[in-house]
N, C-alpha and C positions, 0 to 999 in steps of 0.2 A: 527397906522401902518404908516410906512414911505412910500414915493412914490416908492422907490426902492423895498420895500417888496410887495407892491401892484402889481407892474409890474411882479415880480417873481411869485406871486400867479396866475396872469392872464396867464402868459406864460405856467405855469404848466397845467392850465385848458385847454388852447388852444391845447397844445400838446396831452393831454388825449383825447380830442374830435377828433383830427385828427387820433390818433391811433385807436380809436373806429370806425371811419368812414372807415378807411382802412380795418380793420378786417371784417366789415359788407360787404364791397365791394364798391370801389370808384364810380362805375357807378350808384349805388343807393344812393349815398350821395354827389353829386357835390356841392350843396348849402352849406353844412357843410364844405366841403373842401375849397370852395371859400372864405367863411367868415373867417374861422379860420386861413388859411394861411395868409391872409391879416392882420387880427387883431394881430396875433402873431408876424408877421414881424414888425409891427409898435411898439408893446410893446418891442420887442428886441432892436430896434433902439432907442426908447425913453430911455430905461434903460441905454444903453451905453452912450447916450448923457447927461443924468442926472449924471451918475457916473463920467464922465470925465469933467463935468462942461461946456459943450458946449452949453447947454440950461439950463435956471434956472428951479428949481423945480416948478411944477405947469404949466409949458409950455407943451402943448399937440401937438403932431405931428398928423396930420390928413391924413388918407389914400388917400383922394381925392387930396392931393397935388401932388400925384404921377401919375397923368394922363400924359401919354407920350407927350412931346412937339412935335409939328409938325416941320418938317425941315425948313419950311419957316416962322416959328413963330418969330416975331421981339421982343416981350417982354420976359423978363427972366422968365423961368418956375417957377411955384409956389414953388416947392420944393427948388429950388435954392434961391428964394426970402426969404423964411421963415427959411431956414437952411443955413445961410451964413457962418458959421464956417467951417473950414477945418478939416478933420479927415481922418485917414487911410482908404483906400479902398472906399472912398466916391463915386467915379464914378461907380464902380462895384456894390456897394450897391444900388445906385439910379437906375441903369439899371435893376437889379433884382426886385426892387420895382415897376418900370414901368411895367415890365412883369406881376407881380402879380396883379396890378391894372387893366391891360387890361383883364386878365382872370376873375377877381373877379366878375364883374357884369354879365358876361355871365354865369358863373357857378351858381351864386345865382339866377338870374332872367330869364335867357334864356335857350336855349337848347345847351348843350355842348357835345362834343365828348370825348371818353375815352382818346384820344391823348391830348386834351386840359387840361383835369383833370391831366394827368400825367405830362404835362409841368408845371402846377401850382405847383404840389408837388415837382418836380425837382428844379424849381427856388427857392421855399421856402427852401428846404434842403440846397442848395448852400448858400443862404442868412443866414440861421440858423448857418451853419458851420462857415462862416466868422465872424458873430457877436459874436458867442459863444467864438471863439478864441480871439477876440478883448476884450471881457469882462474878460476872464481869465487873459489876459495881464495886466488889470487894477485891478486885485484882486477880481473879482466878479465871483462866480460860480452859476450855475443853477442846480436845482434838476431835475432829470429825471422824466418824466411823470408817471413812475411806482412807484415812492416813495410817 
């Protein structure tokens, strides 16, 4: 299996898990939603970066690179240090990933509110929409979770 095929299979799995969690009820599945929105977002980004040659095959993007930088922080944020290449919508993508990372640990390990769960899902859907369109532009399509 190629790296891109593996990413596509994982994306399909994450989307199915999210669909199932939503069907069961988001308030009873915050950990599932926190994990799969974060993991799927990273797989989508990695697929795009591999497809466009922005990172070499084998390079992994880590979710914890997207811990939101503090305003007074003097060193370059991890995401910027590790993903130096430029690409379309990079700032917006990073902002959505920062939001997902903020919500991830609270949803997985802490006590989350329905509003926080909805915010994670909303941020994920925006990110998914952006990256899916960018993937289509470079000739890559994704299967729906129902296929």
